[in-house]
C-alpha positions as CSV (number, residue, x, y, z in Angstrom):
1,M,0.0,0.0,0.0
2,A,1.5,3.3,-1.1
3,T,1.6,6.2,1.3
4,T,1.1,9.8,0.4
5,R,3.5,12.5,1.8
6,R,1.4,15.4,3.1
7,A,2.4,19.0,2.7
8,D,5.1,19.8,5.2
9,M,5.2,23.2,6.9
10,F,8.9,23.6,7.4
11,T,11.3,21.2,5.6
12,A,11.0,18.6,2.9
13,D,13.1,16.1,4.8
14,G,11.9,16.8,8.3
15,K,15.4,17.9,9.4
16,P,16.3,21.1,11.2
17,S,16.2,24.2,9.1
18,D,17.5,27.7,9.3
19,D,14.0,28.8,8.5
20,D,12.6,27.3,11.7
21,P,12.9,29.9,14.5
22,R,12.8,27.2,17.2
23,E,16.2,25.8,16.0
24,H,18.6,28.4,17.2
25,G,17.6,29.3,20.8
26,P,20.0,29.0,23.8
27,T,21.4,25.6,24.5
28,L,23.2,24.1,27.6
29,G,21.5,26.7,29.8
30,D,20.8,26.6,33.4
31,E,17.4,25.5,34.7
32,R,15.6,28.8,34.2
33,A,17.0,29.2,30.6
34,T,16.1,25.6,29.8
35,L,12.5,26.0,31.0
36,A,12.1,29.4,29.4
37,E,13.4,28.1,26.0
38,S,11.2,25.0,26.1
39,L,8.2,27.3,26.7
40,R,9.4,29.8,24.0
41,C,9.6,26.9,21.4
42,A,6.1,25.6,22.4
43,R,4.7,29.1,21.9
44,L,6.4,29.5,18.6
45,T,5.0,26.2,17.5
46,L,1.4,27.5,18.2
47,E,2.1,30.6,16.1
48,M,3.7,28.6,13.2
49,K,0.9,26.1,13.1
50,C,-1.7,28.9,12.8
51,A,0.2,31.0,10.3
52,G,-1.5,31.9,7.1
53,L,-5.0,30.9,8.1
54,D,-8.1,33.1,7.8
55,A,-10.8,33.6,10.4
56,E,-12.9,30.8,9.1
57,A,-10.0,28.3,9.2
58,M,-9.0,29.4,12.7
59,A,-12.5,29.0,14.0
60,R,-13.1,25.6,12.3
61,R,-14.2,23.0,14.8
62,S,-12.6,19.6,15.0
63,V,-15.4,17.1,15.0
64,E,-18.8,17.2,16.8
65,P,-19.4,17.4,19.7
66,S,-16.1,19.1,20.3
67,T,-15.9,22.8,20.3
68,M,-12.1,22.7,19.8
69,S,-10.6,25.0,17.2
70,L,-7.2,26.7,16.6
71,L,-8.8,30.0,17.6
72,G,-10.3,28.4,20.7
73,L,-6.8,27.0,21.6
74,V,-5.2,30.5,21.2
75,R,-7.9,31.9,23.5
76,H,-7.5,29.0,25.9
77,L,-3.8,29.4,26.1
78,A,-4.1,33.1,26.7
79,E,-6.5,32.3,29.6
80,V,-4.1,29.7,31.0
81,E,-1.0,32.1,30.7
82,R,-3.0,34.8,32.5
83,A,-4.3,32.5,35.3
84,T,-0.8,31.0,35.9
85,F,1.5,34.0,35.7
86,R,-0.6,37.2,36.4
87,V,-3.1,35.7,38.9
88,L,-1.3,32.9,40.6
89,M,2.3,33.9,40.6
90,A,2.1,37.7,40.4
91,G,-1.0,37.9,42.6
92,Q,-2.8,40.3,40.3
93,D,-6.5,40.7,40.7
94,V,-7.6,40.7,37.1
95,P,-10.7,39.2,35.4
96,K,-10.6,36.2,33.2
97,L,-10.3,36.9,29.5
98,Y,-13.1,34.7,28.1
99,C,-14.4,32.3,30.7
100,S,-16.8,33.0,33.6
101,D,-18.6,31.1,36.3
102,T,-21.6,30.8,34.0
103,N,-19.5,29.9,30.9
104,R,-16.5,27.8,31.8
105,D,-15.8,27.2,28.1
106,G,-16.0,30.8,26.9
107,D,-12.5,30.5,25.4
108,F,-13.8,27.8,23.0
109,D,-17.5,28.8,22.8
110,G,-16.6,32.4,21.7
111,A,-14.2,31.3,19.0
112,V,-16.2,32.4,16.0
113,P,-15.0,33.0,12.4
114,D,-14.7,36.8,12.7
115,P,-11.4,38.5,11.8
116,Q,-11.7,40.9,14.7
117,V,-12.2,38.0,17.2
118,V,-9.1,36.4,15.8
119,A,-7.0,39.6,16.0
120,E,-8.2,40.2,19.6
121,A,-7.3,36.6,20.5
122,W,-3.7,36.9,19.2
123,E,-3.4,40.3,20.9
124,A,-4.5,38.9,24.2
125,W,-2.3,35.9,23.9
126,R,0.7,38.0,23.0
127,A,0.1,40.3,25.9
128,E,-0.1,37.4,28.3
129,V,3.0,35.8,26.8
130,D,4.9,39.1,27.1
131,F,3.9,39.4,30.8
132,S,4.8,35.8,31.5
133,T,8.2,36.2,29.8
134,R,9.1,39.3,31.8
135,F,7.8,37.8,35.0
136,V,10.0,34.7,34.6
137,A,13.0,36.7,33.6
138,E,12.7,39.2,36.5
139,A,11.8,36.6,39.2
140,P,14.6,36.4,41.9
141,S,14.4,32.7,41.8
142,L,12.4,29.7,40.5
143,D,11.8,28.9,44.2
144,I,9.3,31.8,44.7
145,T,5.9,30.3,45.6
146,A,2.3,31.2,45.3
147,D,-0.7,29.6,47.1
148,D,-3.0,27.4,45.0
149,P,-5.5,26.2,47.7
150,L,-8.2,25.1,45.2
151,N,-5.6,23.1,43.2
152,L,-6.4,25.1,40.0
153,H,-2.8,24.7,38.8
154,G,-1.9,21.2,39.8
155,S,-0.3,22.1,43.2
156,G,-2.3,19.5,45.1
157,G,-4.0,22.3,47.0
158,G,-1.0,24.1,48.4
159,S,2.0,26.1,47.5
160,M,3.4,26.1,44.0
161,S,6.8,27.3,42.9
162,L,7.6,29.2,39.8
163,R,9.6,26.2,38.6
164,E,6.4,24.0,38.9
165,A,4.3,26.7,37.1
166,L,6.8,26.7,34.2
167,V,6.8,22.9,34.0
168,G,3.0,22.9,34.1
169,M,2.9,25.5,31.3
170,V,5.3,23.5,29.1
171,W,3.1,20.5,29.7
172,E,-0.1,22.5,28.9
173,Y,1.3,23.6,25.5
174,G,2.7,20.2,24.8
175,R,-0.7,18.7,25.4
176,H,-2.4,21.0,23.1
177,M,0.2,20.9,20.3
178,G,-1.1,17.5,19.3
179,H,-4.6,19.0,19.0
180,V,-3.1,21.8,16.9
181,D,-1.3,19.4,14.6
182,L,-4.6,17.5,13.9
183,L,-6.6,20.7,13.5
184,R,-4.2,22.2,11.0
185,E,-3.9,18.9,9.1
186,R,-7.7,18.8,8.8
187,I,-7.8,22.4,7.5
188,D,-5.3,22.1,4.6
189,G,-3.3,18.9,5.0
190,R,-0.2,20.6,6.4
191,V,1.9,18.9,9.0
192,G,5.1,20.0,10.5
193,Q,7.8,19.4,13.0
């Protein structure tokens, strides 16, 4: 049975490329640099997988009954970045971006095929990523802690270090990059490293 090679996003042979911005980050760094670089690459992967898509493609749902879409994932990850770094670690009292007590899935439910909604989602995500990046870079140590009594961030219901928050965020992106791969492939057949 013959197999068909699908359209690749980055390289024809699947090997590292100078065109892939994830390939040339810091290496052999300390713990903070390693975690920050892993998260930077995961974030870049999200942007790269969504590149070149219009609002309709960004909002296209996976399969019923799922409400998952690339746009929903951008909104979801903006919400998670905000909850983890602004609210939990920095202690800021800011509202959620999309979700509420009455609509826990507002990040996905509100992901509609409107160019303005897409632009606002990317703007919110980038703002949260910028905050998170600065917060991590300026933190005196990865040992700083925040209290997570309701176990909203995987602390087990207690204190959580910045180190644990970073590992959790890398895991969150990693978990969703498989979804992103499948959603993008469904839209136009493109796959990528």
